[in-house]
N, C-alpha and C positions, 0 to 999 in steps of 0.2 A: 456118414460120408461127408460131413461138413468140412469145408476146407478154408484155409487162410483165415480171414477175419470172422467167418461164420463159426469157427471153432469155439470162440468165446460166447457164442449165442446158442449153444447146444440145448440148454434148458428151455429157452424160448421157442426153439424149433420143435422140441418134443411137445411142449404145451400147445403149440399151434396145430400140430397133427393129432393131438389126443382126441379120440372119439370121432375123428373125421377120416382117418386113414384106414381104409378097408382092404381086404384081399384083392378086390378089383383094382384099387389104386396101385397096389404092389405089383400086380400082373402088368399093368400098363407101363409102370416105371421100369420094370425089369425088361420089357420089350424095347423101350426107348434106349436103355443103357446098352442092350445088346447091339442095337443099331450103331450107337456111338462107338462101341468097342470095335465093331467091324469096319466102320469108316476110318477109325484111327489106325487099324491094321493095314487097310488099303493105302492110306496116306504114307505110312512107313515103308510099305513095299515100293510105292512109286518113288519116294525119295531115295531109297537104296538103288533103284534102277537108274535114276538120274545121276547119282554119285558114280556109278559104274561107267555110264556113258560119257561123263564129263572128265573122267580121270585122265585121258590122254591130252586134254586141253586145260588142265587145272592151272598151269602156269599162266596161260592167257586169261583165265577167269580171275586169277589173283591180281593180274594187272588191271583189269577193268573194275575190280572190286574197290580199287583205290580212288576211283572217280567220285567226286561229290554227288551224293544221291543214288549211287549205284552200289548195291550190295551183292552178295554171292548169288542170290536167286536171280536178280536182274542180269548179272553178268552171264549166267548160264543161258538165259533166254536170248540175250544178244548174240552169243556165240552160236546158239542153235539156229537163229534166223539168218545171220549174215556170214557165219563161218569165221575162220581165222586167216584165210588167204586173201590179203588185201591187194594182191597183184591184179585181181580182177577189176579193181577200181583204180584208174590212173591217178585220181586225186580225191581228196575228201568230198569235193563237190559232186563227183561221180557217184559216190556212195549215197550221199544225201538225195541226189536225183533219182537213183534207183529205188531208194526207200520212199521217195515222194513225201519226205517229211519237210514240207514247206507250205506256208499259207496259200490256199487256193483262191486268191483274190485276183480278179482280172478287171481291167478298165476298158470300156468301149464307149466311144462318143461322149466321154466325160462322165459316164456313169459307172460306178463300181459294182461289180457283180461277184457272185460267189460268196464264200465265207471263210473264216479262219480255220480251215480243216487241213488235213494232210492228204487229201485226195483219196485215190483208191490204192493206196500202198498196202504194205503188210500190216494187218490189224494187230498181230501179236507184238511186232516191233514197235508200232505206234503206241500201244498201250504201255509197254515197259518204259519207253522213252518219256511218255507223259508222266508216269508215276515217279520216275527218277527226277524229272524236272521239278515237280511239285515238292518232292523231298528236298532237293537242293535249295529250293526257294526258302526253306525254313532255316538254312544254315548261314553262319557269318563267314561266307567265302566269296570268291569271285563270281561263281555261278549263282550263288544266292543273291548277291547284289545285282547281278545282271537281271535276274528274274524280277526283283522288286522294282528296279528302274523301269523296265518295260511294262510291268503290270500297272504302275502308276500312270504311265502316259497312254498306253494302248489296251489295257485290260489283261486279265489273267490268261485268256485263251491264247492271245498272241505271245504272252510271256512263256507259256508252256511250250509252244511250237518253237520259239526262238532258242530257249535253253535246251530243249530236246535236240534241236539241230546242232547246237554247240557240243553237246555230249556225244553225238554221233561223229562229229569231226574229231573229237579227242579219241574216240574209240578207234578210228581209222589210223591215227598216228601211233597209238600204242600197239595195235596189232601189226602195223607195218614194221615195227622194230621191237623184237622180243626183249631187248635190253632196256627199252625206254620205260620210265616210271612217271606216273602222274605227279605234277607239282602244282599246287594251288597258287594262283597269283595274288590272292588276298582280296578282301572287300574294298580296300583303298586303291586298287589298281586304276580304277576309272579316274579318280581325282589326281593321283600322283603321276600317271602316265598318259592315259587317253585324253583326259580333259586338257592337260598341259600341251600335248601334241596338237590338239585341235586349236587351242588358242594361238600357238605358234604359227600354224598354217594360216589362220585367219589374218594375223598381223602381217605376215609375209605377203599375202594376196593384196591386202590394203595398200602396203607400200609399193608393190609392183604396179598396182593400178594408178598410183601417183607418178609413175615413171622411174622408180628407183630399181636398181639391181641389188638384190639382197643376198648377202653371204652370212651364214650363221656359224659362229664358233662358240663352243662351250666355254664358260668362264673358268678360270684356273682354280 
């Protein structure tokens, strides 16, 4: 029963078992293998049931599957937990608020309380968003760069919550429009767009503070 790289070591395996493998060991292993076979059969049955249940929503699942860090399994969990009718949530912020996927940090009398958790929201939704965020963090994409930037400054827990929230916002937009498709902005988006916009705003504020009225026109 040796598989993959162990196939080349069959002789060594036989030698290791020689004189030590009794009928008692065979009985125990047969029992263990029977349990594995039964568990595999149960998993296959559950997967078949999931496929049948998700069939009417497969198009939506395919949409979410395109999001960085979200695969088919995660897309199925997202649909199971939030549905596909986003008219229940007026804005992405309403969905995030309903899911309670935001850091539970409060400040009172100058003292920070709480911790970077998602509160008492849906645990299944929180888990799949967290896993998707970590997965996205390993990619060379916009969400991956966002994860790494936040993780460097504020730690991985904050990064997971922030990117998970971003994924939930993307989910809202995709499910609100069946024709919409996910488009990655790329890892350089922060440098080419966001940082440039921030610098422009800072310069404008500085000039206005000096009493100037600023009008911005793009170069030809």
